[in-house]
N, C-alpha and C positions, 0 to 999 in steps of 0.2 A: 824133180826134187829142187827145193829152193837152195840158195847159196848159204843160208844159215840153218843151223839145226838146234833144237832145244837140248837141254841137259839130258833128257830121256826121250828117245825116239822109239815108238812102238811099231812093230811090224808083225802081222799075224798070218799072212798068206804064204803058202809054199812057193819057193822059187820066185820071190818078188824082187829081191835085191840082186841086180846083175853087176857086171864089171863097171859100167859107167856110173851106176848109182854108188858103188863102193868108192870110186874115185871122187865123186862129189862129197861123200862123207869125209874122206881124208882131207880134201881141199877145205872143207868147212871146219876142220879142226877136231874131228872125232878122235878120241883116245882109246876107246874100247867098244867092242860090239859083243853083246850077249844075245843069242837067238832066244826069242820068246815063243817060238812056234816050231812046227815040224819042218825044219830046214828051209827057212825063208831066204837064206843066202845061197845063191847059185855058186858052183865051184869057182868060177872066174872071180866072183866077189871075194871069196875066201882067199884066193891067190893075191888079190890086191891088198887085202888087210895084212897078210903075211909079208908081202913085199915092203910095205910101209911101216912094219913093226907095231901095228895095232894089237892090243890084247883082243883075242877072239875066243869066245866060249860057245861051242856048238850047242844046239838045243838039247842033246842028250845029257850034257853036263850042266847047263844052266836052267833047264826047264823040268827037272825031275821033281818028284813028290818030296815034300818035307824038307825043302832047302831052307836053311836059316842063315841069315847074314847079320853079323854083329859088327 
């Protein structure tokens, strides 16, 4: 993972973001993570997000049908 991240980072595979990837996202300045697949973040990644106070939306909350954001 590079040291800079775009405004939106797409991740589609299951268990793709591990603890070290999560630390890299935090270090790069991420403010929030919303899963867009079936659990792409491993449990240790979620723990890192929580430890650093990032907003985290698991796939069941952020990837449901008929979600509207205004």
